[in-house]
N, C-alpha and C positions, 0 to 999 in steps of 0.2 A: 320562641316566644316575645314581642318587644316591650321593652319596660318604660312606661311613659310616665316621666315625673311631670307632676302640673304643678305651678307657682299659682295659687289663687286664694283668695282668702272665703270664698262659697265654697262650703263643705259638701252642697248638694252635688257638685261637679262628680266627685268622683265614683259615688255610684252609680249616675248618672251614664256617665263615661264610660265606665267598667260596662256596664248593661247592651249599652250601641254599638263599644267595637268589638266585642267579644273574647271569646278564649284567646286572641292569635297576640292580644293586646295586654299587659299589666301594667295598671293605673296607681301611682302611686301621688296622693296630693300633700302639698305643703303650703303653709300659708305666711310662713316668717322667714328672710331673707338667710339668716342662718341656718336654717332647715333645708333650703334647697340646696346653696351654699357646700352644705354637710355633702348633699346628694349628688354633687355635681363633684368634688374632692376625692369621695370615694367610688367614683363612677357608677353607681348603682341604677343610671337610668341611660337609657340609649338616644331619647329624644326627650328636650322639655317643652311643655307649652303652657305659655306665657299667658292668661287672662289677664285683658284689660279695664274687668268691667268698674266703672269708676263711682258704683254704689259702695263698694267696698272701703274706706278709709284715702288717704290721700294718694291721687293717680301722681302725680310729681313726685312723690316719694316712691311708689313702686314703679315708676317710670327709671329712677336714676338704679333700680337694683335691676331690671329687665336692660337696662343699657349694657350692664357687667356682661350679664346671663348670655345678649345676642353675639357678644364677642367670645365667647367660651368656646373651645374645640369642638364640646357636645353641639351637637344641632338644634337648634328651637324652631319653635313653630308658634308665631303671636294669632291668640285669638281676640277680637274683638270687635263692638258694632260700629255702624257708617258714623256715627257722632265720634268717634275714636280714632278713625281712616288715618289723618296725620302720624300721630304717632306708630300706629302701627307702622304705616311706611317708613320712619324713621329707624324703628329698630330693622327692620329687612335692608336698610342701608348699611348699619352699625354690621350685619352679619347675620343676623336669623335668617333661616331657610327661604318663611313665605309667610304669609297672614290670611287667614279665612274669617270669615264671618260669622256673626254669632248672633244666636244660635246656627253651630257648623251644619253643614250637610254630610251625616255621617258616611256616606261613599268618599266627598272630598276631602274630609278629614282622615280617614283611613289613607289615601291615597296617598295626600300631603305627607304623613307622616311616614309612610313605606318609604318614598321617595326620599324625605331628608335622612332619613337612614341607610339609603343605597347609597345616597352621595358622598356621606361620610367614610363607607367603607370604601369609597374611591382613592379616597385620601391616602397618600404616603405614609402619614404616623402623626406623630406628637408634633408639635408647630416647634417648638421647642430646636429642633433639629434642624430646622428650616429657616430660622430667622435670620442666622447671616447670608442667605443668598436671597432671600426674601428683602430684605434691606437694603440688598445692592440692584436690585428690580424694582424697588420704589420708583423711584424716577421715571424709570423708562415705562411705566402705567401710567403715571402722569401725563404724558403724552401719546399714551396710549400703543406705543408702538415699542419692540426688545430690539436695542441699538444694534447695528452689525458690527461684527471682529473687524479687527485690519485687514483681514483677507476679504472683506466685504460680504460673509457669509454671518446669518441670523443665530446668535446662540443658544444652540435649542436646549438647553439645560437650563437658563434662566427661562426659555419660552413652556416648559416643562413647568416650571415652580408658578408661573403665572397662570395657566389654564389649568387653575383647582389644583396644583399638584398631582397630575394625574401621571400614573406610573407607566412607565416604560420608555425605553431609549432606540427602541428598535426603529426600522427604516419605517414602516406603515405608521408608526406612531408621530416620528418626525414630521413627518407629511400631515398631520393633521395639527400638530403645534405651528406648522408652516402656515398652513390655511387661514387656522385661527387667528393668527398672527395678521395675515393681510387683510381680515373682514373685518374685524374689530371695529374700526373706527368709520366704515363705511355704514350706510343705511340701506344699502341691499339688500333685499330679501334673501337669507341662507336657507336652505334644506339639508336637514342631516338624517341621511338614510343609514342605514345598517339592521342587522338580526338583533332580536330582543336581547338585554342583555349585556350591551356594547358598548355603555352610557352616553346616548345620544344626550341625554339631558346634562349630562355633565359636561359635552361639548357646547350645548348652547350657554351653560352657565360661563364655561372659559370664556368665549367669546365676548358674553357680558360685562365679567371681570377683568378682560385685558382691555377694553376700549376705555371712551371719554365716558361712558353711560355706569361706570362699575358704580357711582355711588348714587346711583337713581334704585327706584324698585326692579326685581325680575319674579315676572310673574309668568307660573309653569301652568297650565292647563291640561289635562289629558282629556282631548273631543271623546274617544272611545267609552269615558267614565260618565260622561254627562249623556240623561236621556235626550232622543232628538227631538220632545214638547220643551224641554227647558233649553235648550244649547245657543239658541238665539237672546234670552233673555240674561242666560249667564256671561254671553261674551259683550253683547251691547248697552245691556242694565235694562230696568225700565221703568215705568213712571208710576204713581197711584192709581190704582184700577187699569191696570193695563190689561190685564186678562182674571178671571175667578183665582181667588186666591189671596190675591197680594194683599199685603197688608202697607207699605208703603214702599216709596221711590227707593231705588239700588242702584248703585253702580255696578256697572259689567266693568268684566276682566280688562278690557283696555280702556275705561279712564282708570282704573287701579295702576295699569302700565304706567301712567301719564310719561315722563321723558325717559322711561326706562325701558326696559326688554320685553313683550311679551311673547311667550316660547309657547307656541301649541303644539304639540305631541299627538299622534298619532290622527294626522289631519288625512289621510286617507280614509278614517271612518266618519266621516262627514255626508249625510246625503244630499244628493244633486240639489234640492231645492237651497241648504245651508251654504252650499260652495258658489252659489248665484250671488246669494248676499256678501259673502266674504270678498267675490271677486270686488265687485262696486267699492267696497270698503276699500282695499285696496287702490285701486283704480280713483277713485276720488281723494282718499286721504280723511277720509270725514265719516261720519257714521249717527245716527239718532236712536237716541233710547225708544224701547218699546211703548208706543201709546204719546210719544214727542216727535214734534217736527222740526223742533231745532238742533239745527247741527252742530257738533262737536267735533274739533279736527282731530286727526288720529296722529300723537305724537311719539308715540311708542316704537322701536325696532322690533321687527317681526322676526323672528327665527322659528322655522318647522323642520317637524321630524315625523317619520314613518320607517315602519318595517317593510312598507310594501313594496310593491313595484309598481310605482305610480306610472312610467309610462307603458304598461300592458297594461294597466287597469284605464287608462286612456283608449287604446286600441281596442277596449271589450268595451268603451263608452257609459265605464262606471268612475268616470272622474273628466272634469274637464279639461281640455285642452290649452283653452285662454288660461284659465286658473293655475295649470301646470308652470306655465311658462312665466305666471308673475311670482310663484313661489320658489321657480326652480332659477334664481338671476344667478345664486351662486351654492354651490352643491360640495357637499362634506361627508366623503362616507365614510363612518365607525368600522375600522377593520374587527372581524370575528376574531375572535381567542386562536384560532386554527391557523390564524394568517402570520401571526408574529408569538412563536410559540417560544421566543427567546427570551420573552416578557416575564411568561410563568414562574419562574424563580421569585423574581423580586415580587411577583404581584401574591403569589403563593404564601409566602415568608411574609408578607404584611399581616395575610389574614390570618397566619399562625401567630404571630403576636396578640393582633388585637383579640382574638375570641381564647386564645390562653389565659389572657388577662381577663375578660370577661367572664370566663367561666372558673377564674381564681386557681387554673390549673395548670401551673409551669410546663412548659415545654419547651425543650432546646433545639430541635432542627426537624425537619423533612431529610430522613433520611439518602443519600442519592439515589438508590434503586425506585424510590416511592418518588423522587424530583423527577428523575429520568420518565417514569409511566405516566406521570402527568403532562408533561411535554410532550407525550407520542399518542396523548388520548385527544378525539376529535373536538370535543367540547360542543354539543350542538345548543347547550344553552349559556356559553359564552363565559364572563366572568362572572357572572350571577350562579353559575351551575359549581363552578370552581370555589366559591364562596362557601356552598354548601357542601360540597365536597371537604373541605378543610374544619370548617364547623362538624362534619358526623368524624372525621378522622380523631380530633382532638378528644370528642365525647368517648370514642372505643378504644381509643389507645389505652394500653395497661401499662406501658412508659413514658417518658420523657422523650421519644420522638417519636415522628410518624412512621412507621414501616408500611409498606407494599400489604400488609394482611390487614392493614386498618382503611385500606381503601377499600370502596363499592364494589363488589362482585362483579356488575356491570362494565366497571370501567377496568377491570385485571382481564376477563377473559375477550374486552377490545382490542386489548396490545396485543394478543396474538395474531398475527399478519394472516388475513385470507389467503386461502390455500391456492386459489389459480395465481398470487403475488408472491410463492414462495419462490426464493431463489436460491440452493444448495449453494452451501460452503461448511469447511472444515471437512472432519472423520466420516467415512462411513455411517458409524456406527450415532454420530452426533447429527450426521444430517436425517437419518432413520428416526432419531427419536423426535426432533424438529418438527418432522414431517406429521408423525405422531401426535404431535400437540394441536397443529393447526388443523389436521383433520378433527381432533376431537372439538376444539373450541367452534368450529365452522358446524359441526355438527346440532350442537348446544343453540347455536345463534339459530339456525333454520327451527328448530324445534320450538323457540321460544321461551328458551331458558331450560325448558323441561328434560333432565338430566336423566330420566328412565329412557323416554324416546329418543334419545340422542344416541344411548350407550346400544338400544335396540338395532337402529340403524346402521351401527358398526357392526353389529354382534359381537359385543364386547360385555364383558359385566359391568355394572354402574360402579362397583368400588375400584377398576383399573380406570373407569374413564375419570373418576376424583384424583387416582394419583397421578392423573396426566395434568389435570388442570392444574392438581398442587404445582407440579415439576416445570410448571411454566414461567413460576416465582422464584423457583432454586435454579439458577443457570449451572451452578457447578457440580449439583448433585449428580452423583452417578449413571449410567445411562441405564434407563429402565427398560427392561424385557417382561412381557407378560408370561408369568408363571402358565404353565399347563392347566393348573386346576381352577386360574380363573377363568379359562375357554370354557373350560366343564362347566365350571356357575354358571357361566352366560348362558350354557345353553339349558341349563336347567332351569334359572329363573326366568326366560322370555320362552320358553317351548309352549307353556302351555297360558300364558298371559292371551 
């Protein structure tokens, strides 16, 4: 559950947002600066919503407080109507995650709050630990490039700090840092590809924050979260009366981005008709609101992202080839977590510190055996799945360390190597034991976790199957030989099934 702190003098917002956002979000409203400051100091919220409604009190006085909150490590989202757009953009430039119109679209607000929290979770940790290095690279950021070292190589440590403090010093991550540095000050379109949960938006923010546009707005849009009937109005804006239901004129995301960066996530979800319109905008570098013939120049830098294979979609006729070449001028691949397992200890330790503090449950470390298991797991959900696993382990742990038994069962079972990949090693008894363990794990997987059917397929008792599975987590335990009575028990147990 995400804890949302709302800084507003409109007391009706709390019940309205609580009802609209649902059980996944807990909404806490504070109307005074002292109240919201105490909430941030005590870390009682994950994301702050800054309401800039000018009908309540002095806007300038509220802005003074909002400026301080926008620069706080806890991520913030600005909510304002179109008349207060300049003030909202100022807060985004100071460090707020993003800005949504008031009244907000529930789907858009949910997505923005989740992204703000997710991006904060990817950061290395408290800013205080990074201030000395950030000071060293601030002058580099002003010219948009990290300075080379004496041997001509780019300082990867500095690049990592510039790249929104992304975690990892493996070779795949160094390649990402290097590419971000190369494209930061170019106006060319960038396509970020990668599986879900790999941090594609974080890479887009790194491109923005590393380059000369870092003081300009960064607008993130999830194309898959906007209905097809509204996507054009959201991107290009519309005039009053442009279509049924419009109350007034509204700026689109392309106008909101201004001289900053527009990040279009899940670009592969756009329909063919919308792709045609987007292609023309990229070619002409201008667009018009719905219901207007006035052309507006496109000044923003565009970064795109997708988890789909756009090349394959082009071959299938589901994505325009000419648009593909327009957006794929420069490509950055976000590596899957299993491609850089050496970064898992630092990422997992970061989540351990973050959530042990958030849950007020002190934790010391992840035990070596558990950490080794984390590094061997395939991580189909990437960093997002790792974050979830650490959260669960903290909650389930009865000690101040995360142990193997605190990790999810599916993760422990996958750790047993597939029987076809087994390579004998050690004494005969040791090889026999390891072979039995692998047989047991393979049977459980083939029967979708049904241990009764897995035991039946091996003609052993379910109790013995459980002992084999537990033995996988206890490599130093004596060799396990199934007692004859367990074999007899298995025959009785399954003989009449």
